[in-house]
Structure formats: C-alpha cells, structure tokens
C-alpha positions as CSV (number, residue, x, y, z in Angstrom):
1,M,-75.0,-53.4,-62.9
2,E,-74.5,-49.7,-63.8
3,A,-76.7,-48.7,-60.9
4,G,-74.6,-51.0,-58.6
5,N,-71.4,-49.3,-59.9
6,R,-72.8,-45.8,-59.2
7,K,-73.7,-46.9,-55.7
8,L,-70.2,-48.3,-55.3
9,K,-68.5,-45.1,-56.5
10,N,-70.7,-43.0,-54.2
11,L,-69.8,-44.9,-51.1
12,K,-67.3,-43.0,-49.0
13,I,-64.8,-45.5,-47.6
14,I,-62.0,-45.2,-45.0
15,F,-59.4,-47.9,-45.4
16,M,-57.3,-49.1,-42.5
17,G,-54.2,-51.3,-42.9
18,T,-50.4,-51.4,-42.5
19,P,-48.4,-54.3,-44.0
20,E,-48.0,-55.5,-47.6
21,F,-50.9,-57.9,-47.2
22,A,-53.3,-54.9,-47.0
23,V,-51.8,-53.1,-50.0
24,A,-53.4,-55.7,-52.4
25,S,-56.8,-55.0,-50.9
26,L,-56.4,-51.2,-51.2
27,D,-55.2,-51.5,-54.8
28,A,-58.2,-53.7,-55.7
29,L,-60.7,-51.3,-54.2
30,L,-59.2,-48.4,-56.2
31,N,-59.2,-50.4,-59.4
32,A,-62.8,-51.2,-58.8
33,G,-63.6,-47.5,-58.7
34,C,-64.2,-47.2,-54.9
35,Y,-64.1,-43.8,-53.4
36,I,-61.4,-43.9,-50.7
37,V,-61.7,-40.7,-48.6
38,A,-58.7,-41.6,-46.3
39,V,-56.2,-44.3,-45.4
40,V,-55.4,-45.0,-41.8
41,T,-52.1,-46.7,-41.1
42,A,-49.4,-47.1,-38.4
43,P,-47.2,-44.2,-37.4
44,D,-43.7,-44.1,-38.9
45,K,-41.2,-46.0,-36.7
46,P,-37.3,-46.0,-36.6
47,A,-35.9,-49.3,-38.0
48,G,-32.6,-50.8,-39.0
49,R,-29.0,-50.0,-38.0
50,G,-29.3,-46.3,-38.9
51,M,-32.7,-46.1,-37.1
52,K,-34.2,-44.3,-40.1
53,M,-37.9,-43.7,-40.0
54,N,-39.7,-46.5,-41.7
55,E,-43.1,-46.0,-43.5
56,S,-45.7,-48.8,-43.7
57,A,-46.3,-50.5,-47.0
58,V,-49.8,-49.1,-47.0
59,K,-48.6,-45.5,-46.4
60,K,-46.1,-45.7,-49.3
61,Y,-48.8,-47.0,-51.6
62,A,-51.4,-44.4,-50.5
63,F,-48.9,-41.6,-50.9
64,D,-48.1,-42.7,-54.5
65,K,-51.9,-42.6,-55.2
66,G,-52.4,-39.2,-53.7
67,L,-54.7,-40.4,-51.0
68,K,-55.3,-38.7,-47.7
69,I,-53.2,-40.4,-44.9
70,L,-53.9,-40.5,-41.2
71,Q,-51.4,-42.0,-38.8
72,P,-52.9,-41.8,-35.3
73,E,-50.8,-42.7,-32.2
74,K,-53.9,-43.3,-30.2
75,L,-57.1,-44.7,-31.9
76,R,-59.2,-43.1,-29.1
77,G,-57.5,-39.7,-29.4
78,A,-59.8,-36.7,-29.7
79,E,-58.1,-35.4,-32.8
80,F,-58.4,-38.7,-34.7
81,I,-62.0,-39.2,-33.7
82,S,-62.8,-35.7,-34.8
83,E,-61.1,-36.3,-38.1
84,L,-63.1,-39.5,-38.7
85,K,-66.4,-37.7,-37.9
86,Y,-65.5,-34.9,-40.3
87,L,-64.8,-37.4,-43.2
88,Q,-68.3,-38.9,-42.7
89,A,-67.5,-42.2,-44.2
90,D,-70.3,-44.6,-45.1
91,L,-68.1,-47.7,-44.6
92,Q,-64.7,-48.5,-43.0
93,I,-62.5,-51.4,-44.1
94,V,-59.8,-53.0,-42.0
95,V,-57.1,-55.3,-43.4
96,A,-54.2,-56.3,-41.1
97,F,-54.5,-53.4,-38.7
98,R,-54.7,-52.8,-35.0
99,M,-57.7,-53.7,-32.8
100,L,-60.2,-50.8,-33.0
101,P,-62.2,-49.3,-30.2
102,E,-66.0,-49.3,-30.5
103,I,-66.1,-45.6,-31.0
104,V,-64.2,-46.1,-34.2
105,W,-65.6,-49.4,-35.7
106,N,-69.2,-48.4,-34.9
107,M,-69.0,-44.9,-36.4
108,P,-70.0,-45.4,-40.1
109,P,-73.7,-46.1,-40.9
110,M,-72.6,-49.3,-42.8
111,G,-70.2,-50.3,-40.0
112,T,-66.7,-51.7,-40.4
113,V,-65.7,-54.7,-42.5
114,N,-62.6,-56.8,-41.8
115,V,-60.7,-59.2,-44.1
116,H,-59.4,-62.3,-42.1
117,A,-57.1,-64.9,-43.5
118,S,-59.0,-68.0,-42.4
119,L,-62.4,-69.6,-42.7
120,L,-64.0,-68.1,-39.6
121,P,-64.9,-69.2,-37.0
122,Q,-61.8,-71.3,-37.3
123,Y,-58.4,-69.7,-36.6
124,R,-59.4,-66.5,-34.9
125,G,-56.4,-64.5,-33.9
126,A,-53.3,-62.6,-35.1
127,A,-51.5,-65.4,-37.0
128,P,-54.0,-67.6,-38.9
129,I,-51.7,-68.2,-41.9
130,N,-48.9,-69.5,-39.7
131,W,-51.1,-71.7,-37.5
132,V,-53.0,-73.3,-40.4
133,I,-49.7,-74.6,-41.8
134,I,-48.2,-75.5,-38.4
135,N,-51.2,-77.6,-37.7
136,G,-50.9,-79.3,-41.1
137,E,-54.3,-78.2,-42.5
138,K,-55.1,-79.1,-46.1
139,E,-57.6,-76.2,-46.5
140,T,-58.0,-72.7,-45.4
141,G,-59.6,-69.6,-46.8
142,V,-60.5,-65.9,-46.5
143,T,-63.5,-64.4,-44.7
144,T,-65.0,-60.9,-44.8
145,F,-67.0,-60.0,-41.8
146,R,-68.4,-57.1,-39.7
147,L,-66.4,-56.0,-36.7
148,K,-68.0,-56.3,-33.3
149,H,-66.8,-56.3,-29.6
150,E,-65.0,-59.6,-29.4
151,I,-62.1,-60.0,-31.8
152,D,-62.8,-62.0,-35.1
153,T,-66.4,-62.9,-34.0
154,G,-68.6,-60.6,-36.2
155,D,-71.2,-61.7,-38.7
156,I,-69.7,-63.4,-41.8
157,L,-70.3,-61.7,-45.2
158,L,-68.4,-63.8,-47.7
159,Q,-65.9,-66.6,-47.6
160,E,-63.7,-68.3,-50.2
161,K,-61.9,-71.6,-49.6
162,I,-58.2,-72.2,-50.5
163,P,-56.3,-75.5,-50.7
164,V,-53.0,-75.7,-48.8
165,S,-50.4,-77.9,-50.5
166,E,-48.1,-80.2,-48.4
167,N,-45.0,-78.2,-49.2
168,E,-46.4,-74.7,-49.1
169,T,-44.7,-72.1,-46.7
170,A,-46.5,-69.4,-44.8
171,G,-44.9,-66.8,-47.1
172,E,-46.2,-68.6,-50.2
173,L,-49.7,-68.9,-48.8
174,H,-49.6,-65.3,-47.6
175,D,-48.9,-64.1,-51.2
176,K,-51.8,-66.2,-52.6
177,M,-54.2,-65.2,-49.9
178,K,-53.6,-61.5,-50.2
179,I,-54.8,-61.6,-53.8
180,I,-57.8,-63.8,-53.1
181,G,-58.7,-61.7,-50.1
182,A,-58.5,-58.5,-52.2
183,E,-60.9,-60.0,-54.8
184,L,-63.3,-61.2,-52.1
185,L,-63.2,-57.7,-50.4
186,V,-64.3,-56.0,-53.7
187,K,-67.1,-58.5,-54.1
188,T,-68.1,-57.8,-50.5
189,V,-68.2,-54.0,-50.9
190,K,-70.2,-54.4,-54.2
191,G,-72.6,-56.6,-52.4
192,L,-73.0,-54.2,-49.5
193,A,-73.5,-51.3,-52.0
194,E,-76.3,-53.2,-53.7
195,G,-77.8,-54.5,-50.5
196,A,-77.4,-58.0,-51.9
197,L,-75.4,-59.8,-49.1
198,K,-77.0,-62.1,-46.5
199,E,-74.9,-62.1,-43.2
200,R,-74.4,-65.2,-41.1
201,A,-73.7,-65.2,-37.4
202,Q,-70.6,-67.2,-36.6
203,A,-72.5,-69.1,-33.9
204,E,-74.7,-70.4,-36.7
205,V,-71.6,-71.7,-38.6
206,T,-70.1,-73.2,-35.4
207,S,-73.3,-75.1,-34.7
208,K,-73.0,-76.9,-38.1
209,Q,-69.3,-77.8,-37.6
210,S,-68.3,-81.0,-35.7
211,A,-64.7,-80.0,-35.3
212,E,-63.6,-78.0,-32.3
213,L,-62.5,-74.4,-32.8
214,K,-58.8,-73.9,-33.4
215,H,-57.1,-70.5,-32.6
216,A,-54.3,-68.5,-34.1
217,P,-52.6,-66.5,-31.3
218,K,-49.7,-64.2,-31.9
219,I,-46.4,-66.0,-32.6
220,F,-43.8,-65.7,-29.8
221,T,-40.1,-66.8,-29.7
222,E,-41.0,-69.9,-27.7
223,N,-43.3,-71.0,-30.5
224,C,-40.4,-70.9,-33.0
225,K,-37.9,-73.2,-31.3
226,I,-37.8,-76.6,-33.0
227,D,-38.4,-79.6,-30.8
228,W,-36.5,-82.5,-32.5
229,H,-38.3,-85.0,-30.2
230,K,-41.6,-84.4,-32.1
231,P,-42.5,-86.5,-35.2
232,V,-40.9,-85.5,-38.6
233,N,-44.2,-84.2,-40.0
234,D,-44.8,-81.9,-37.0
235,V,-41.3,-80.4,-37.3
236,Y,-41.7,-80.1,-41.0
237,N,-45.0,-78.2,-40.6
238,L,-43.5,-75.9,-38.0
239,I,-40.6,-74.9,-40.2
240,R,-42.8,-74.1,-43.2
241,G,-45.4,-72.5,-41.1
242,L,-42.8,-70.0,-39.8
243,S,-41.0,-69.4,-43.1
244,P,-39.9,-66.8,-44.0
245,F,-41.0,-64.9,-40.9
246,P,-40.3,-65.1,-38.0
247,G,-38.4,-68.3,-38.8
248,A,-38.1,-71.6,-36.9
249,F,-34.8,-72.0,-35.1
250,T,-32.5,-74.5,-33.4
251,L,-29.1,-74.3,-31.8
252,L,-25.9,-75.3,-33.7
253,D,-22.6,-75.0,-31.7
254,D,-24.4,-72.7,-29.2
255,K,-25.5,-70.3,-31.9
256,I,-29.0,-69.7,-33.2
257,L,-29.6,-71.4,-36.5
258,K,-32.8,-70.2,-38.4
259,V,-34.3,-72.8,-40.7
260,Y,-36.4,-71.7,-43.7
261,H,-36.6,-74.6,-46.1
262,V,-36.1,-78.3,-45.5
263,E,-36.9,-81.8,-46.8
264,K,-38.3,-84.6,-44.7
265,K,-37.6,-88.3,-44.8
266,E,-39.4,-90.7,-42.6
267,G,-37.8,-94.0,-41.5
268,I,-35.5,-95.6,-38.9
269,I,-32.9,-93.2,-37.4
270,S,-29.3,-94.2,-36.5
271,S,-28.9,-91.5,-33.8
272,S,-30.9,-89.9,-31.0
273,P,-33.5,-87.2,-31.7
274,G,-31.9,-83.7,-31.9
275,S,-28.5,-84.9,-33.0
276,Y,-27.2,-84.0,-36.4
277,E,-25.2,-85.7,-39.2
278,T,-23.4,-84.2,-42.2
279,D,-20.9,-85.0,-44.9
280,N,-19.6,-81.5,-44.7
281,K,-20.4,-81.1,-48.4
282,T,-24.0,-81.6,-49.5
283,Y,-26.2,-82.3,-46.5
284,L,-26.9,-81.5,-42.8
285,R,-29.7,-83.4,-41.2
286,F,-31.3,-83.5,-37.8
287,A,-32.9,-86.7,-36.3
288,C,-36.5,-86.9,-35.1
289,P,-37.9,-90.1,-33.5
290,N,-39.3,-91.3,-36.8
291,G,-36.9,-89.9,-39.5
292,Y,-34.7,-87.0,-40.6
293,I,-35.1,-83.3,-41.5
294,Y,-32.7,-82.3,-44.2
295,L,-31.8,-78.6,-44.0
296,K,-31.9,-76.7,-47.3
297,E,-31.9,-73.0,-46.6
298,I,-30.6,-71.6,-43.3
299,Q,-29.2,-68.6,-41.5
300,L,-26.6,-68.9,-38.7
301,E,-26.6,-66.2,-36.1
302,G,-24.5,-63.2,-37.5
303,K,-24.4,-64.6,-41.0
304,R,-26.6,-64.1,-44.1
305,K,-29.3,-66.5,-45.3
306,M,-27.8,-69.2,-47.6
307,M,-28.3,-72.6,-49.1
308,I,-26.9,-75.6,-47.2
309,E,-24.1,-76.4,-49.7
310,D,-22.8,-72.8,-49.4
311,F,-23.0,-72.9,-45.6
312,L,-21.0,-76.2,-45.4
313,R,-18.3,-74.9,-47.7
314,G,-17.5,-72.1,-45.2
315,H,-18.4,-73.8,-41.9
316,R,-16.6,-76.9,-40.9
317,M,-18.8,-79.1,-38.7
C-alpha cells in the first residue's frame, strides 16, 4: 500500500472541471494526496443584474487551495496547448467540463479519465441525472472511463450503482452522486497508479445488456414544459427530474409558473386534463388523464420561489 501511495503522489495530474459537481472530485483527490499540477476551468463570465464577473465553483476552490489555474477561451489555442505540454502531466481528469479536442485528451502518457453520472453505456450525454429521473429509473450510477473520439464511449474503468428513490429530485441525486463519484475517482486513480485496473470496452457491456440504449441529451426549454395530457407518473417524474434546475413549467393566467415540488394522486378526475382547481387556501392542483398533481413549491414569473400556501395567500385565483 505504501508503494501505491508513493506512486499516487508522484503522478502529475491536471484536473479539468467547472461546476459544483466537480469540486467534490477535486477535493477528494487532494485529500488522497494526489499531486495536482494545474486546474483547468471555464473563463470568468458576467452574470446577474450588475453583470459582475462570475468565477466557476472549481476556480474558487482551486484559488483557496493555492493551485495553478488555467482558463482557456479556446481549447485548441496555441498558448493553452503549449502550457499543457510544459506541465508534462502523467494523467488528466475531466469532471463536468467541455468536450476536449484530441490534441488535449490524448496528450498525457496515461490518457484522460472522465467521471460520468450514469452507468455507461446507458445515458450518454450532457444531462444523465435529469433524464434518469424523467424516465422513472429505479437505479443509476457513476462511471469512470477513458476519453476517446466519440463522446462518452471510452473504455470503462470502474462503476458504482446507486438506487433512485421514487420521490428523489435531480438536485438531491446530484448531491449524492457528486460524493460517490469523487470516491470512485480516487479509487480509479489509485488503481491506475498501481496498474491494477482492467478496462472494459463499452461494446462488451452493451452486448451483455438486453435493454436498448437510452440517451441523455442537453435539456432545452421545450423539454421543460409540462404536458398535462400525459399520465400522472410521467408528469411527476418530469417535475422532479428538472428540480431545482432548470425547472419544469406551465402557464398560469398567461404567466410562466415554474414547479419544483409536487405530490401526485392517481384516480378519477372531475375536470379536463390541464385545468386547475384550488380552494385559494391550501391547495392548487392540475388534472392529468388519470389523476392530479398537487403543487407544493412554485415560482410565478417575476416572483420569488415559495410554498403553495404562501402563494395562495397573496394571489387570488
């Protein structure tokens, strides 16, 4: 084990990531004694009403830890490529970052490892956490794999399965997966340092699965609009699969109403799908063909997020 730890600490690693999900992995690597020679993250961007420059979660963390930070505008840029060559990393790690060109991911002698929030080859794409819940899956997981040309298709290193509860939101699953993913990444890097991992081609995994491959494309606005003509369970899964971000929505009095938390009740309805009923005090429910969705936490266009009782006190239906 001591020899393995020495090998781990001697590995020169470049870490690439941007959002909060990636911070957990970077923190776990540092706590495991990994040698992070640089952190690559997104350039600062103006955000908010004042258009102040916003730093990524990974940059803020890396700055606090005194790590070298690179923020390239172009990943094929000569200056960035030159900097990577100068650093002479043994291994690159990517967690929730941009798509890399081959000149970048193929540079280190040990290649580039990615952490993906699904059990590959299922749910390849940009939004696996959201689509797993939207599709009503009972199980998902985290995969570490080597990058190659086609996105999310590289050889699998390690995987860990995670149950998905019936009421779990995308935000809750995200928070659980970032910790599990960080732990799996450390295990992966240790295994690579010791030469103890056996890689598996995704085609090999696919051939053993009877289910067809499901994908996880980027979420667009049209994916977020609630269709009240769908069954209660489908609507319920869509809402929790988009909570808290980007948020499922419907229209209420010609204004956009974002819906974050709901309860479902199957049964016979007394009105047409898409219509709503309320007592103006405690409940606001929308009809589906086979039951009702009771809104619990919402945000009307131009207003703050609030619980339904608070909303009904100030908004007469």
